[in-house]
C-alpha positions as CSV (number, residue, x, y, z in Angstrom):
1,M,-130.9,-125.8,141.4
2,S,-128.6,-126.5,145.3
3,R,-130.2,-128.2,147.7
4,V,-130.6,-127.1,150.4
5,C,-133.0,-126.6,153.0
6,E,-133.6,-122.7,153.2
7,Y,-135.9,-122.9,156.9
8,S,-133.3,-125.2,157.9
9,G,-129.8,-125.2,156.0
10,K,-129.6,-129.2,155.9
11,R,-127.6,-129.5,153.0
12,P,-126.2,-132.8,151.5
13,R,-123.2,-134.3,154.3
14,V,-120.0,-135.4,152.8
15,G,-118.6,-139.3,154.3
16,N,-116.9,-143.2,153.2
17,K,-118.5,-146.1,151.6
18,V,-116.8,-148.3,152.8
19,V,-116.3,-151.4,152.3
20,R,-114.8,-154.5,153.3
21,R,-113.7,-158.6,154.1
22,G,-113.9,-161.2,156.2
23,K,-115.8,-161.8,159.3
24,A,-115.3,-159.8,162.8
25,K,-112.8,-161.5,165.2
26,R,-116.8,-161.1,168.0
27,E,-118.3,-163.9,165.5
28,G,-115.3,-165.5,166.2
29,G,-113.4,-165.0,162.3
30,I,-109.9,-164.3,162.1
31,G,-111.3,-159.5,162.2
32,Q,-112.1,-158.0,159.3
33,N,-110.0,-156.0,156.6
34,V,-110.9,-153.2,154.2
35,T,-110.8,-153.6,151.0
36,G,-112.3,-150.3,149.3
37,I,-113.0,-146.8,150.0
38,S,-114.7,-144.6,147.5
39,K,-116.5,-140.8,148.9
40,R,-120.6,-140.7,148.9
41,R,-123.5,-138.3,149.9
42,W,-126.4,-138.3,151.8
43,K,-128.7,-136.0,149.9
44,P,-131.4,-133.8,152.5
45,N,-135.3,-134.6,151.5
46,L,-136.4,-132.0,150.0
47,Q,-139.4,-131.3,148.9
48,R,-141.0,-127.7,146.7
49,I,-143.8,-126.5,148.6
50,R,-146.1,-124.1,148.5
51,V,-145.5,-120.7,151.2
52,V,-147.5,-118.3,153.2
53,D,-145.2,-115.7,154.5
54,E,-146.5,-113.5,157.3
55,N,-147.7,-110.9,154.6
56,G,-150.2,-113.3,154.1
57,R,-148.5,-113.5,149.9
58,V,-147.6,-117.0,148.5
59,H,-144.0,-118.1,147.2
60,R,-142.8,-121.2,146.7
61,V,-139.5,-122.7,148.6
62,K,-137.4,-126.1,149.2
63,V,-137.8,-127.5,152.9
64,C,-137.1,-130.7,154.9
65,A,-139.5,-133.6,155.1
66,R,-138.6,-132.9,159.3
67,Y,-140.0,-129.5,159.7
68,I,-143.3,-130.4,156.6
69,K,-143.7,-133.1,159.5
70,A,-142.8,-130.3,162.6
71,G,-144.8,-127.9,160.1
72,K,-142.9,-124.8,161.2
73,F,-144.9,-123.0,158.6
74,T,-148.5,-122.6,157.2
75,K,-149.1,-124.2,153.8
76,A,-151.0,-122.2,150.9
77,P,-153.9,-123.2,150.0
78,R,-154.5,-124.9,146.4
79,G,-156.3,-123.2,143.4
80,R,-156.7,-119.2,143.3
81,A,-159.7,-119.5,143.8
82,R,-159.1,-120.4,147.5
83,Q,-157.2,-118.0,148.1
84,A,-159.3,-115.0,147.5
85,A,-161.9,-116.1,149.1
86,A,-158.9,-117.3,152.1
87,S,-157.6,-113.2,151.6
88,E,-161.5,-111.9,152.5
């Protein structure tokens, strides 16, 4: 199961977690020293939601929270009775 948004293509990003020690020069210290660097990942905020496509069919997709908030698509109504009522 991949962590990729099916609309925006947003995926996990890779970077470094940097651990420092000491007081910064601008704060009156003698400078900072890097004591450790380790890899880390930033994961997108993905949600599995039911979406109605342009043909009127309902299917599940993984979408990032930013696209849900922006309202880039129409969410499917919940329950089978509501689906039947909506299609009539």
